[in-house]
C-alpha positions in Angstrom: 8.3 8.1 4.0 8.7 8.9 0.3 4.9 8.8 -0.3 4.2 11.0 2.7 7.0 13.4 1.6 5.7 13.6 -1.9 2.2 14.4 -0.5 3.6 17.1 1.8 5.7 18.7 -1.0 2.7 18.8 -3.3 0.4 20.3 -0.7 3.0 23.0 0.1 3.6 23.9 -3.5 -0.1 24.0 -4.4 -0.9 25.9 -1.2 1.7 28.5 -2.0 0.3 28.9 -5.5 -3.3 29.2 -4.2 -2.2 31.8 -1.7 -0.4 33.8 -4.4 -3.5 33.5 -6.6 -5.8 34.7 -3.7 -3.4 37.6 -3.0 -3.4 38.8 -6.6 -6.8 37.8 -7.9 -8.2 41.4 -7.8 -5.4 42.7 -10.0 -5.2 39.8 -12.5 -6.1 40.2 -16.2 -7.8 37.4 -17.9 -4.5 36.1 -19.2 -2.9 36.4 -15.7 -5.9 34.4 -14.4 -5.4 31.6 -16.9 -1.6 31.5 -16.3 -2.2 31.3 -12.6 -4.7 28.4 -13.1 -2.2 26.7 -15.4 0.6 26.9 -12.8 -1.7 25.3 -10.3 -2.8 22.6 -12.7 0.9 21.9 -13.7 2.0 21.7 -10.0 -0.8 19.2 -9.4 0.3 17.1 -12.4 3.9 17.3 -11.4 3.0 16.3 -7.8 0.9 13.4 -9.0 3.8 12.2 -11.1 6.1 12.2 -8.1 3.5 10.6 -5.8 2.9 7.9 -8.4 6.6 7.1 -8.5 6.9 7.0 -4.7 3.7 4.9 -4.4 4.9 2.4 -7.0 7.9 1.6 -4.8 5.7 1.1 -1.8 3.1 -0.9 -3.8 5.7 -3.2 -5.3 6.7 -4.2 -1.7 3.2 -5.0 -0.6 1.9 -8.5 -0.1 -0.9 -9.6 -2.5 -3.5 -9.0 0.2 -2.2 -5.5 0.9 -2.2 -4.8 -2.9 -5.8 -6.0 -3.1 -6.7 -3.7 -0.2 -4.9 -0.7 -1.8 -6.6 -1.4 -5.1 -10.0 -1.4 -3.4 -9.3 1.8 -1.6 -8.3 3.5 -4.8 -11.3 2.1 -6.7 -13.7 3.6 -4.1 -11.8 6.9 -3.6 -13.1 8.4 -6.8 -10.0 8.2 -8.9 -11.3 5.3 -11.0 -14.6 7.2 -11.5 -12.9 10.5 -12.4 -10.7 8.7 -14.9 -13.6 7.0 -16.6 -15.3 10.4 -17.0 -12.3 11.9 -18.7 
């Protein structure tokens, strides 16, 4: 439940910020545009931090086989590839 809630909260916050950005994009200065992008990036980073903490609890309770499966899913999901490319 904690993992799903972290994902829902993150999606809502980022969705709200994206809507706000879309609604105001025509009137944004270059600085406003950068600040808007920064807010979205920060919300993503904050959400990822909360998701990681929630997932850690779930992962710690998994059997070795479940952990292996989770590890494989994450390795093929693009996260490992994205991290290796900086």
